[in-house]
Jmol script that loads the backbone (N, CA, C; Angstrom):
load data "model"
ATOM      1  N   MET A   1       0.845  -1.168   0.000  1.00  0.00           N
ATOM      2  CA  MET A   1       0.000   0.000   0.000  1.00  0.00           C
ATOM      3  C   MET A   1       0.896   1.238   0.000  1.00  0.00           C
ATOM      4  N   ALA A   2       0.616   2.143  -0.886  1.00  0.00           N
ATOM      5  CA  ALA A   2       1.380   3.380  -0.977  1.00  0.00           C
ATOM      6  C   ALA A   2       1.049   4.281   0.201  1.00  0.00           C
ATOM      7  N   SER A   3       1.990   5.098   0.591  1.00  0.00           N
ATOM      8  CA  SER A   3       1.753   6.047   1.664  1.00  0.00           C
ATOM      9  C   SER A   3       0.874   7.175   1.152  1.00  0.00           C
ATOM     10  N   LEU A   4      -0.301   7.297   1.722  1.00  0.00           N
ATOM     11  CA  LEU A   4      -1.269   8.284   1.258  1.00  0.00           C
ATOM     12  C   LEU A   4      -1.537   9.364   2.293  1.00  0.00           C
ATOM     13  N   GLY A   5      -0.779   9.386   3.327  1.00  0.00           N
ATOM     14  CA  GLY A   5      -1.035  10.352   4.377  1.00  0.00           C
ATOM     15  C   GLY A   5      -1.701   9.672   5.564  1.00  0.00           C
ATOM     16  N   LYS A   6      -2.133  10.474   6.495  1.00  0.00           N
ATOM     17  CA  LYS A   6      -2.700   9.965   7.733  1.00  0.00           C
ATOM     18  C   LYS A   6      -4.116   9.443   7.509  1.00  0.00           C
ATOM     19  N   ILE A   7      -4.386   8.264   8.027  1.00  0.00           N
ATOM     20  CA  ILE A   7      -5.718   7.668   7.949  1.00  0.00           C
ATOM     21  C   ILE A   7      -6.641   8.456   8.868  1.00  0.00           C
ATOM     22  N   PRO A   8      -7.842   8.813   8.397  1.00  0.00           N
ATOM     23  CA  PRO A   8      -8.783   9.544   9.256  1.00  0.00           C
ATOM     24  C   PRO A   8      -9.091   8.746  10.515  1.00  0.00           C
ATOM     25  N   GLY A   9      -9.057   9.396  11.654  1.00  0.00           N
ATOM     26  CA  GLY A   9      -9.341   8.744  12.923  1.00  0.00           C
ATOM     27  C   GLY A   9     -10.791   8.928  13.330  1.00  0.00           C
ATOM     28  N   PHE A  10     -11.294   7.995  14.143  1.00  0.00           N
ATOM     29  CA  PHE A  10     -12.689   8.051  14.581  1.00  0.00           C
ATOM     30  C   PHE A  10     -12.786   7.561  16.013  1.00  0.00           C
ATOM     31  N   SER A  11     -13.284   8.439  16.883  1.00  0.00           N
ATOM     32  CA  SER A  11     -13.424   8.095  18.295  1.00  0.00           C
ATOM     33  C   SER A  11     -14.850   7.724  18.671  1.00  0.00           C
ATOM     34  N   GLY A  12     -15.777   7.816  17.727  1.00  0.00           N
ATOM     35  CA  GLY A  12     -17.178   7.513  18.018  1.00  0.00           C
ATOM     36  C   GLY A  12     -18.065   8.731  17.926  1.00  0.00           C
ATOM     37  N   GLU A  13     -17.461   9.895  17.776  1.00  0.00           N
ATOM     38  CA  GLU A  13     -18.237  11.130  17.659  1.00  0.00           C
ATOM     39  C   GLU A  13     -18.195  11.639  16.227  1.00  0.00           C
ATOM     40  N   ASP A  14     -19.302  12.181  15.778  1.00  0.00           N
ATOM     41  CA  ASP A  14     -19.447  12.778  14.445  1.00  0.00           C
ATOM     42  C   ASP A  14     -19.113  11.784  13.336  1.00  0.00           C
ATOM     43  N   TYR A  15     -19.934  10.742  13.270  1.00  0.00           N
ATOM     44  CA  TYR A  15     -19.734   9.692  12.280  1.00  0.00           C
ATOM     45  C   TYR A  15     -19.820  10.230  10.853  1.00  0.00           C
ATOM     46  N   THR A  16     -20.695  11.187  10.615  1.00  0.00           N
ATOM     47  CA  THR A  16     -20.852  11.747   9.269  1.00  0.00           C
ATOM     48  C   THR A  16     -19.532  12.321   8.773  1.00  0.00           C
ATOM     49  N   TYR A  17     -18.805  12.990   9.647  1.00  0.00           N
ATOM     50  CA  TYR A  17     -17.505  13.555   9.311  1.00  0.00           C
ATOM     51  C   TYR A  17     -16.527  12.444   8.921  1.00  0.00           C
ATOM     52  N   LEU A  18     -16.486  11.378   9.730  1.00  0.00           N
ATOM     53  CA  LEU A  18     -15.601  10.257   9.413  1.00  0.00           C
ATOM     54  C   LEU A  18     -16.000   9.615   8.089  1.00  0.00           C
ATOM     55  N   LYS A  19     -17.281   9.415   7.884  1.00  0.00           N
ATOM     56  CA  LYS A  19     -17.761   8.707   6.695  1.00  0.00           C
ATOM     57  C   LYS A  19     -17.275   9.388   5.417  1.00  0.00           C
ATOM     58  N   VAL A  20     -17.402  10.692   5.362  1.00  0.00           N
ATOM     59  CA  VAL A  20     -16.973  11.443   4.180  1.00  0.00           C
ATOM     60  C   VAL A  20     -15.458  11.363   4.023  1.00  0.00           C
ATOM     61  N   ARG A  21     -14.731  11.558   5.107  1.00  0.00           N
ATOM     62  CA  ARG A  21     -13.269  11.536   5.041  1.00  0.00           C
ATOM     63  C   ARG A  21     -12.734  10.139   4.726  1.00  0.00           C
ATOM     64  N   MET A  22     -13.305   9.107   5.351  1.00  0.00           N
ATOM     65  CA  MET A  22     -12.827   7.750   5.115  1.00  0.00           C
ATOM     66  C   MET A  22     -13.162   7.301   3.690  1.00  0.00           C
ATOM     67  N   ARG A  23     -14.321   7.687   3.180  1.00  0.00           N
ATOM     68  CA  ARG A  23     -14.660   7.344   1.794  1.00  0.00           C
ATOM     69  C   ARG A  23     -13.631   7.955   0.848  1.00  0.00           C
ATOM     70  N   ALA A  24     -13.291   9.217   1.058  1.00  0.00           N
ATOM     71  CA  ALA A  24     -12.289   9.881   0.219  1.00  0.00           C
ATOM     72  C   ALA A  24     -10.924   9.203   0.362  1.00  0.00           C
ATOM     73  N   PHE A  25     -10.575   8.820   1.575  1.00  0.00           N
ATOM     74  CA  PHE A  25      -9.296   8.156   1.799  1.00  0.00           C
ATOM     75  C   PHE A  25      -9.246   6.815   1.073  1.00  0.00           C
ATOM     76  N   LEU A  26     -10.295   6.005   1.215  1.00  0.00           N
ATOM     77  CA  LEU A  26     -10.328   4.703   0.558  1.00  0.00           C
ATOM     78  C   LEU A  26     -10.325   4.858  -0.959  1.00  0.00           C
ATOM     79  N   GLN A  27     -11.041   5.848  -1.485  1.00  0.00           N
ATOM     80  CA  GLN A  27     -11.038   6.090  -2.927  1.00  0.00           C
ATOM     81  C   GLN A  27      -9.645   6.497  -3.392  1.00  0.00           C
ATOM     82  N   SER A  28      -8.913   7.229  -2.574  1.00  0.00           N
ATOM     83  CA  SER A  28      -7.565   7.648  -2.959  1.00  0.00           C
ATOM     84  C   SER A  28      -6.606   6.467  -3.032  1.00  0.00           C
ATOM     85  N   MET A  29      -6.956   5.375  -2.378  1.00  0.00           N
ATOM     86  CA  MET A  29      -6.137   4.169  -2.415  1.00  0.00           C
ATOM     87  C   MET A  29      -6.351   3.402  -3.720  1.00  0.00           C
ATOM     88  N   GLY A  30      -7.413   3.736  -4.430  1.00  0.00           N
ATOM     89  CA  GLY A  30      -7.722   3.078  -5.700  1.00  0.00           C
ATOM     90  C   GLY A  30      -9.210   2.770  -5.769  1.00  0.00           C
ATOM     91  N   ALA A  31      -9.735   2.813  -6.976  1.00  0.00           N
ATOM     92  CA  ALA A  31     -11.171   2.574  -7.171  1.00  0.00           C
ATOM     93  C   ALA A  31     -11.587   1.214  -6.631  1.00  0.00           C
ATOM     94  N   GLU A  32     -10.731   0.212  -6.802  1.00  0.00           N
ATOM     95  CA  GLU A  32     -11.087  -1.133  -6.354  1.00  0.00           C
ATOM     96  C   GLU A  32     -11.196  -1.217  -4.836  1.00  0.00           C
ATOM     97  N   VAL A  33     -10.456  -0.375  -4.121  1.00  0.00           N
ATOM     98  CA  VAL A  33     -10.517  -0.382  -2.655  1.00  0.00           C
ATOM     99  C   VAL A  33     -11.869   0.147  -2.195  1.00  0.00           C
ATOM    100  N   TRP A  34     -12.347   1.225  -2.796  1.00  0.00           N
ATOM    101  CA  TRP A  34     -13.674   1.725  -2.426  1.00  0.00           C
ATOM    102  C   TRP A  34     -14.763   0.772  -2.927  1.00  0.00           C
ATOM    103  N   ASP A  35     -14.608   0.234  -4.128  1.00  0.00           N
ATOM    104  CA  ASP A  35     -15.617  -0.669  -4.688  1.00  0.00           C
ATOM    105  C   ASP A  35     -15.831  -1.888  -3.806  1.00  0.00           C
ATOM    106  N   ILE A  36     -14.775  -2.433  -3.245  1.00  0.00           N
ATOM    107  CA  ILE A  36     -14.905  -3.619  -2.403  1.00  0.00           C
ATOM    108  C   ILE A  36     -15.664  -3.283  -1.126  1.00  0.00           C
ATOM    109  N   THR A  37     -15.594  -2.041  -0.697  1.00  0.00           N
ATOM    110  CA  THR A  37     -16.327  -1.609   0.494  1.00  0.00           C
ATOM    111  C   THR A  37     -17.827  -1.691   0.260  1.00  0.00           C
ATOM    112  N   LYS A  38     -18.256  -1.444  -0.948  1.00  0.00           N
ATOM    113  CA  LYS A  38     -19.677  -1.454  -1.267  1.00  0.00           C
ATOM    114  C   LYS A  38     -20.163  -2.810  -1.794  1.00  0.00           C
ATOM    115  N   ASN A  39     -19.263  -3.775  -1.941  1.00  0.00           N
ATOM    116  CA  ASN A  39     -19.600  -5.081  -2.515  1.00  0.00           C
ATOM    117  C   ASN A  39     -20.110  -6.032  -1.435  1.00  0.00           C
ATOM    118  N   GLN A  40     -21.428  -6.169  -1.350  1.00  0.00           N
ATOM    119  CA  GLN A  40     -22.039  -7.039  -0.342  1.00  0.00           C
ATOM    120  C   GLN A  40     -21.740  -8.514  -0.591  1.00  0.00           C
ATOM    121  N   ALA A  41     -21.495  -8.880  -1.829  1.00  0.00           N
ATOM    122  CA  ALA A  41     -21.313 -10.288  -2.189  1.00  0.00           C
ATOM    123  C   ALA A  41     -19.901 -10.798  -1.925  1.00  0.00           C
ATOM    124  N   TYR A  42     -18.942  -9.899  -1.715  1.00  0.00           N
ATOM    125  CA  TYR A  42     -17.553 -10.336  -1.541  1.00  0.00           C
ATOM    126  C   TYR A  42     -17.394 -11.107  -0.236  1.00  0.00           C
ATOM    127  N   GLU A  43     -16.697 -12.225  -0.295  1.00  0.00           N
ATOM    128  CA  GLU A  43     -16.342 -13.007   0.882  1.00  0.00           C
ATOM    129  C   GLU A  43     -14.858 -13.324   0.825  1.00  0.00           C
ATOM    130  N   VAL A  44     -14.208 -13.286   1.965  1.00  0.00           N
ATOM    131  CA  VAL A  44     -12.805 -13.676   2.028  1.00  0.00           C
ATOM    132  C   VAL A  44     -12.754 -15.189   1.848  1.00  0.00           C
ATOM    133  N   LEU A  45     -12.013 -15.623   0.858  1.00  0.00           N
ATOM    134  CA  LEU A  45     -11.886 -17.053   0.568  1.00  0.00           C
ATOM    135  C   LEU A  45     -10.505 -17.543   0.977  1.00  0.00           C
ATOM    136  N   ALA A  46     -10.451 -18.782   1.443  1.00  0.00           N
ATOM    137  CA  ALA A  46      -9.164 -19.363   1.831  1.00  0.00           C
ATOM    138  C   ALA A  46      -8.279 -19.573   0.609  1.00  0.00           C
ATOM    139  N   VAL A  47      -8.893 -19.912  -0.527  1.00  0.00           N
ATOM    140  CA  VAL A  47      -8.140 -20.174  -1.761  1.00  0.00           C
ATOM    141  C   VAL A  47      -8.648 -19.223  -2.837  1.00  0.00           C
ATOM    142  N   ARG A  48      -7.723 -18.517  -3.456  1.00  0.00           N
ATOM    143  CA  ARG A  48      -8.071 -17.604  -4.552  1.00  0.00           C
ATOM    144  C   ARG A  48      -7.447 -18.171  -5.819  1.00  0.00           C
ATOM    145  N   THR A  49      -8.291 -18.413  -6.807  1.00  0.00           N
ATOM    146  CA  THR A  49      -7.791 -19.083  -8.013  1.00  0.00           C
ATOM    147  C   THR A  49      -7.647 -18.148  -9.204  1.00  0.00           C
ATOM    148  N   SER A  50      -8.390 -17.072  -9.241  1.00  0.00           N
ATOM    149  CA  SER A  50      -8.319 -16.199 -10.414  1.00  0.00           C
ATOM    150  C   SER A  50      -7.644 -14.876 -10.058  1.00  0.00           C
ATOM    151  N   PRO A  51      -7.080 -14.195 -11.055  1.00  0.00           N
ATOM    152  CA  PRO A  51      -6.469 -12.882 -10.802  1.00  0.00           C
ATOM    153  C   PRO A  51      -7.469 -11.887 -10.209  1.00  0.00           C
ATOM    154  N   LEU A  52      -8.740 -11.976 -10.612  1.00  0.00           N
ATOM    155  CA  LEU A  52      -9.760 -11.078 -10.068  1.00  0.00           C
ATOM    156  C   LEU A  52      -9.921 -11.306  -8.570  1.00  0.00           C
ATOM    157  N   GLN A  53      -9.921 -12.564  -8.141  1.00  0.00           N
ATOM    158  CA  GLN A  53     -10.051 -12.865  -6.721  1.00  0.00           C
ATOM    159  C   GLN A  53      -8.855 -12.338  -5.938  1.00  0.00           C
ATOM    160  N   VAL A  54      -7.665 -12.423  -6.511  1.00  0.00           N
ATOM    161  CA  VAL A  54      -6.470 -11.897  -5.841  1.00  0.00           C
ATOM    162  C   VAL A  54      -6.575 -10.387  -5.721  1.00  0.00           C
ATOM    163  N   SER A  55      -6.996  -9.717  -6.780  1.00  0.00           N
ATOM    164  CA  SER A  55      -7.152  -8.262  -6.759  1.00  0.00           C
ATOM    165  C   SER A  55      -8.187  -7.842  -5.722  1.00  0.00           C
ATOM    166  N   GLU A  56      -9.324  -8.534  -5.682  1.00  0.00           N
ATOM    167  CA  GLU A  56     -10.359  -8.219  -4.689  1.00  0.00           C
ATOM    168  C   GLU A  56      -9.836  -8.465  -3.277  1.00  0.00           C
ATOM    169  N   HIS A  57      -9.107  -9.541  -3.093  1.00  0.00           N
ATOM    170  CA  HIS A  57      -8.552  -9.857  -1.776  1.00  0.00           C
ATOM    171  C   HIS A  57      -7.607  -8.752  -1.307  1.00  0.00           C
ATOM    172  N   GLU A  58      -6.734  -8.298  -2.194  1.00  0.00           N
ATOM    173  CA  GLU A  58      -5.798  -7.227  -1.839  1.00  0.00           C
ATOM    174  C   GLU A  58      -6.539  -5.924  -1.534  1.00  0.00           C
ATOM    175  N   ALA A  59      -7.542  -5.590  -2.331  1.00  0.00           N
ATOM    176  CA  ALA A  59      -8.328  -4.373  -2.092  1.00  0.00           C
ATOM    177  C   ALA A  59      -9.043  -4.463  -0.754  1.00  0.00           C
ATOM    178  N   ASN A  60      -9.618  -5.622  -0.463  1.00  0.00           N
ATOM    179  CA  ASN A  60     -10.307  -5.820   0.809  1.00  0.00           C
ATOM    180  C   ASN A  60      -9.334  -5.686   1.975  1.00  0.00           C
ATOM    181  N   ALA A  61      -8.178  -6.309   1.859  1.00  0.00           N
ATOM    182  CA  ALA A  61      -7.185  -6.253   2.933  1.00  0.00           C
ATOM    183  C   ALA A  61      -6.742  -4.816   3.202  1.00  0.00           C
ATOM    184  N   GLU A  62      -6.524  -4.038   2.155  1.00  0.00           N
ATOM    185  CA  GLU A  62      -6.107  -2.644   2.326  1.00  0.00           C
ATOM    186  C   GLU A  62      -7.210  -1.822   2.989  1.00  0.00           C
ATOM    187  N   ALA A  63      -8.446  -2.025   2.558  1.00  0.00           N
ATOM    188  CA  ALA A  63      -9.556  -1.250   3.111  1.00  0.00           C
ATOM    189  C   ALA A  63      -9.831  -1.632   4.567  1.00  0.00           C
ATOM    190  N   VAL A  64      -9.810  -2.919   4.875  1.00  0.00           N
ATOM    191  CA  VAL A  64     -10.021  -3.357   6.262  1.00  0.00           C
ATOM    192  C   VAL A  64      -8.923  -2.781   7.156  1.00  0.00           C
ATOM    193  N   TYR A  65      -7.699  -2.837   6.677  1.00  0.00           N
ATOM    194  CA  TYR A  65      -6.582  -2.278   7.442  1.00  0.00           C
ATOM    195  C   TYR A  65      -6.811  -0.793   7.745  1.00  0.00           C
ATOM    196  N   ALA A  66      -7.180  -0.031   6.733  1.00  0.00           N
ATOM    197  CA  ALA A  66      -7.413   1.414   6.923  1.00  0.00           C
ATOM    198  C   ALA A  66      -8.530   1.654   7.932  1.00  0.00           C
ATOM    199  N   LEU A  67      -9.602   0.904   7.827  1.00  0.00           N
ATOM    200  CA  LEU A  67     -10.716   1.080   8.761  1.00  0.00           C
ATOM    201  C   LEU A  67     -10.322   0.680  10.178  1.00  0.00           C
ATOM    202  N   PHE A  68      -9.629  -0.437  10.333  1.00  0.00           N
ATOM    203  CA  PHE A  68      -9.217  -0.874  11.666  1.00  0.00           C
ATOM    204  C   PHE A  68      -8.254   0.114  12.309  1.00  0.00           C
ATOM    205  N   ILE A  69      -7.323   0.635  11.534  1.00  0.00           N
ATOM    206  CA  ILE A  69      -6.357   1.587  12.073  1.00  0.00           C
ATOM    207  C   ILE A  69      -7.024   2.916  12.425  1.00  0.00           C
ATOM    208  N   GLY A  70      -8.068   3.266  11.682  1.00  0.00           N
ATOM    209  CA  GLY A  70      -8.698   4.569  11.854  1.00  0.00           C
ATOM    210  C   GLY A  70      -9.694   4.681  12.994  1.00  0.00           C
ATOM    211  N   VAL A  71     -10.088   3.563  13.599  1.00  0.00           N
ATOM    212  CA  VAL A  71     -11.114   3.643  14.641  1.00  0.00           C
ATOM    213  C   VAL A  71     -10.498   3.510  16.033  1.00  0.00           C
ATOM    214  N   SER A  72     -11.201   4.068  17.002  1.00  0.00           N
ATOM    215  CA  SER A  72     -10.758   3.983  18.391  1.00  0.00           C
ATOM    216  C   SER A  72     -10.906   2.554  18.908  1.00  0.00           C
ATOM    217  N   HIS A  73     -10.412   2.316  20.098  1.00  0.00           N
ATOM    218  CA  HIS A  73     -10.501   0.988  20.712  1.00  0.00           C
ATOM    219  C   HIS A  73     -11.965   0.560  20.856  1.00  0.00           C
ATOM    220  N   ALA A  74     -12.820   1.462  21.308  1.00  0.00           N
ATOM    221  CA  ALA A  74     -14.238   1.127  21.489  1.00  0.00           C
ATOM    222  C   ALA A  74     -14.902   0.786  20.158  1.00  0.00           C
ATOM    223  N   GLU A  75     -14.592   1.556  19.120  1.00  0.00           N
ATOM    224  CA  GLU A  75     -15.165   1.275  17.804  1.00  0.00           C
ATOM    225  C   GLU A  75     -14.586  -0.017  17.233  1.00  0.00           C
ATOM    226  N   PHE A  76     -13.317  -0.253  17.463  1.00  0.00           N
ATOM    227  CA  PHE A  76     -12.671  -1.472  16.981  1.00  0.00           C
ATOM    228  C   PHE A  76     -13.338  -2.711  17.561  1.00  0.00           C
ATOM    229  N   SER A  77     -13.738  -2.638  18.825  1.00  0.00           N
ATOM    230  CA  SER A  77     -14.376  -3.803  19.445  1.00  0.00           C
ATOM    231  C   SER A  77     -15.693  -4.161  18.758  1.00  0.00           C
ATOM    232  N   ARG A  78     -16.347  -3.200  18.113  1.00  0.00           N
ATOM    233  CA  ARG A  78     -17.577  -3.471  17.373  1.00  0.00           C
ATOM    234  C   ARG A  78     -17.316  -4.227  16.072  1.00  0.00           C
ATOM    235  N   VAL A  79     -16.176  -3.993  15.447  1.00  0.00           N
ATOM    236  CA  VAL A  79     -15.947  -4.477  14.080  1.00  0.00           C
ATOM    237  C   VAL A  79     -14.818  -5.501  13.947  1.00  0.00           C
ATOM    238  N   GLN A  80     -14.117  -5.796  15.026  1.00  0.00           N
ATOM    239  CA  GLN A  80     -12.920  -6.632  14.933  1.00  0.00           C
ATOM    240  C   GLN A  80     -13.175  -8.037  14.409  1.00  0.00           C
ATOM    241  N   SER A  81     -14.378  -8.536  14.506  1.00  0.00           N
ATOM    242  CA  SER A  81     -14.647  -9.905  14.063  1.00  0.00           C
ATOM    243  C   SER A  81     -14.908 -10.010  12.562  1.00  0.00           C
ATOM    244  N   PHE A  82     -15.029  -8.888  11.877  1.00  0.00           N
ATOM    245  CA  PHE A  82     -15.331  -8.910  10.445  1.00  0.00           C
ATOM    246  C   PHE A  82     -14.057  -8.959   9.609  1.00  0.00           C
ATOM    247  N   GLN A  83     -14.103  -9.736   8.534  1.00  0.00           N
ATOM    248  CA  GLN A  83     -12.973  -9.820   7.611  1.00  0.00           C
ATOM    249  C   GLN A  83     -13.259  -9.077   6.310  1.00  0.00           C
ATOM    250  N   GLU A  84     -14.519  -8.813   6.043  1.00  0.00           N
ATOM    251  CA  GLU A  84     -14.889  -8.142   4.800  1.00  0.00           C
ATOM    252  C   GLU A  84     -15.139  -6.664   5.072  1.00  0.00           C
ATOM    253  N   THR A  85     -14.582  -5.828   4.220  1.00  0.00           N
ATOM    254  CA  THR A  85     -14.711  -4.381   4.380  1.00  0.00           C
ATOM    255  C   THR A  85     -16.163  -3.943   4.426  1.00  0.00           C
ATOM    256  N   HIS A  86     -16.976  -4.516   3.557  1.00  0.00           N
ATOM    257  CA  HIS A  86     -18.398  -4.134   3.525  1.00  0.00           C
ATOM    258  C   HIS A  86     -19.051  -4.349   4.888  1.00  0.00           C
ATOM    259  N   LYS A  87     -18.715  -5.432   5.556  1.00  0.00           N
ATOM    260  CA  LYS A  87     -19.306  -5.719   6.866  1.00  0.00           C
ATOM    261  C   LYS A  87     -18.827  -4.724   7.918  1.00  0.00           C
ATOM    262  N   VAL A  88     -17.555  -4.361   7.865  1.00  0.00           N
ATOM    263  CA  VAL A  88     -17.025  -3.354   8.800  1.00  0.00           C
ATOM    264  C   VAL A  88     -17.745  -2.027   8.578  1.00  0.00           C
ATOM    265  N   TRP A  89     -17.808  -1.593   7.323  1.00  0.00           N
ATOM    266  CA  TRP A  89     -18.423  -0.312   6.969  1.00  0.00           C
ATOM    267  C   TRP A  89     -19.891  -0.290   7.380  1.00  0.00           C
ATOM    268  N   THR A  90     -20.611  -1.366   7.064  1.00  0.00           N
ATOM    269  CA  THR A  90     -22.042  -1.442   7.366  1.00  0.00           C
ATOM    270  C   THR A  90     -22.292  -1.464   8.868  1.00  0.00           C
ATOM    271  N   CYS A  91     -21.462  -2.170   9.609  1.00  0.00           N
ATOM    272  CA  CYS A  91     -21.613  -2.212  11.063  1.00  0.00           C
ATOM    273  C   CYS A  91     -21.472  -0.816  11.663  1.00  0.00           C
ATOM    274  N   LEU A  92     -20.437  -0.094  11.259  1.00  0.00           N
ATOM    275  CA  LEU A  92     -20.245   1.272  11.761  1.00  0.00           C
ATOM    276  C   LEU A  92     -21.413   2.173  11.351  1.00  0.00           C
ATOM    277  N   GLU A  93     -21.821   2.049  10.098  1.00  0.00           N
ATOM    278  CA  GLU A  93     -22.920   2.864   9.578  1.00  0.00           C
ATOM    279  C   GLU A  93     -24.222   2.586  10.337  1.00  0.00           C
ATOM    280  N   ASN A  94     -24.554   1.320  10.520  1.00  0.00           N
ATOM    281  CA  ASN A  94     -25.792   0.967  11.224  1.00  0.00           C
ATOM    282  C   ASN A  94     -25.751   1.403  12.680  1.00  0.00           C
ATOM    283  N   TYR A  95     -24.605   1.267  13.320  1.00  0.00           N
ATOM    284  CA  TYR A  95     -24.493   1.658  14.721  1.00  0.00           C
ATOM    285  C   TYR A  95     -24.651   3.164  14.891  1.00  0.00           C
ATOM    286  N   HIS A  96     -24.027   3.931  14.017  1.00  0.00           N
ATOM    287  CA  HIS A  96     -24.023   5.381  14.194  1.00  0.00           C
ATOM    288  C   HIS A  96     -25.148   6.110  13.464  1.00  0.00           C
ATOM    289  N   GLU A  97     -25.687   5.512  12.412  1.00  0.00           N
ATOM    290  CA  GLU A  97     -26.761   6.163  11.660  1.00  0.00           C
ATOM    291  C   GLU A  97     -28.078   5.412  11.753  1.00  0.00           C
ATOM    292  N   GLY A  98     -28.041   4.161  12.155  1.00  0.00           N
ATOM    293  CA  GLY A  98     -29.234   3.332  12.194  1.00  0.00           C
ATOM    294  C   GLY A  98     -29.343   2.500  10.928  1.00  0.00           C
ATOM    295  N   THR A  99     -30.135   1.458  11.008  1.00  0.00           N
ATOM    296  CA  THR A  99     -30.358   0.601   9.847  1.00  0.00           C
ATOM    297  C   THR A  99     -31.227   1.341   8.844  1.00  0.00           C
ATOM    298  N   PRO A 100     -31.308   0.866   7.619  1.00  0.00           N
ATOM    299  CA  PRO A 100     -32.194   1.514   6.638  1.00  0.00           C
ATOM    300  C   PRO A 100     -33.643   1.597   7.130  1.00  0.00           C
ATOM    301  N   GLN A 101     -34.095   0.597   7.884  1.00  0.00           N
ATOM    302  CA  GLN A 101     -35.460   0.619   8.403  1.00  0.00           C
ATOM    303  C   GLN A 101     -35.635   1.736   9.438  1.00  0.00           C
ATOM    304  N   VAL A 102     -34.647   1.909  10.293  1.00  0.00           N
ATOM    305  CA  VAL A 102     -34.708   2.974  11.302  1.00  0.00           C
ATOM    306  C   VAL A 102     -34.693   4.335  10.613  1.00  0.00           C
ATOM    307  N   LYS A 103     -33.826   4.493   9.610  1.00  0.00           N
ATOM    308  CA  LYS A 103     -33.764   5.753   8.869  1.00  0.00           C
ATOM    309  C   LYS A 103     -35.100   6.071   8.222  1.00  0.00           C
ATOM    310  N   ALA A 104     -35.744   5.080   7.612  1.00  0.00           N
ATOM    311  CA  ALA A 104     -37.037   5.287   6.951  1.00  0.00           C
ATOM    312  C   ALA A 104     -38.098   5.687   7.968  1.00  0.00           C
ATOM    313  N   ARG A 105     -38.101   5.040   9.123  1.00  0.00           N
ATOM    314  CA  ARG A 105     -39.072   5.372  10.168  1.00  0.00           C
ATOM    315  C   ARG A 105     -38.854   6.789  10.679  1.00  0.00           C
ATOM    316  N   LEU A 106     -37.615   7.175  10.904  1.00  0.00           N
ATOM    317  CA  LEU A 106     -37.324   8.539  11.359  1.00  0.00           C
ATOM    318  C   LEU A 106     -37.734   9.564  10.306  1.00  0.00           C
ATOM    319  N   PHE A 107     -37.473   9.260   9.035  1.00  0.00           N
ATOM    320  CA  PHE A 107     -37.866  10.163   7.953  1.00  0.00           C
ATOM    321  C   PHE A 107     -39.373  10.352   7.935  1.00  0.00           C
ATOM    322  N   GLU A 108     -40.131   9.256   8.060  1.00  0.00           N
ATOM    323  CA  GLU A 108     -41.593   9.338   8.057  1.00  0.00           C
ATOM    324  C   GLU A 108     -42.101  10.120   9.261  1.00  0.00           C
ATOM    325  N   THR A 109     -41.478   9.918  10.406  1.00  0.00           N
ATOM    326  CA  THR A 109     -41.878  10.657  11.618  1.00  0.00           C
ATOM    327  C   THR A 109     -41.639  12.140  11.442  1.00  0.00           C
ATOM    328  N   ARG A 110     -40.492  12.505  10.918  1.00  0.00           N
ATOM    329  CA  ARG A 110     -40.175  13.928  10.716  1.00  0.00           C
ATOM    330  C   ARG A 110     -41.078  14.540   9.654  1.00  0.00           C
ATOM    331  N   ARG A 111     -41.411  13.763   8.642  1.00  0.00           N
ATOM    332  CA  ARG A 111     -42.273  14.264   7.567  1.00  0.00           C
ATOM    333  C   ARG A 111     -43.660  14.564   8.104  1.00  0.00           C
ATOM    334  N   ARG A 112     -44.180  13.702   8.990  1.00  0.00           N
ATOM    335  CA  ARG A 112     -45.506  13.906   9.571  1.00  0.00           C
ATOM    336  C   ARG A 112     -45.539  15.122  10.490  1.00  0.00           C
ATOM    337  N   GLU A 113     -44.421  15.409  11.140  1.00  0.00           N
ATOM    338  CA  GLU A 113     -44.348  16.559  12.060  1.00  0.00           C
ATOM    339  C   GLU A 113     -44.322  17.816  11.250  1.00  0.00           C
TER     340      GLU A 113
END
end "model"
wireframe off; spacefill off
backbone 0.3
color backbone group
């Protein structure tokens, strides 16, 4: 991984700020690094047989590393069991922003008010 500067840090406050900065950081590492973050179907496999699988594995490893390094100890304890970047990203997003169902319910409540 090329040196791209300091990884955005996250202590648990102002998730929206981290989300924007971390997305930009991961994109700066390469399109495939950000793409793997959004790939729900990707799974870490013990054996990689095709060049595409190797590329995805490397992108996932770089993105997981950046996310793990960028979060505080408390945030790390939430995501440490995940090997796939998408799962790490989604866990943080759901914890700090709510699930899509919670977001929809809050939107409907605010709309009615």
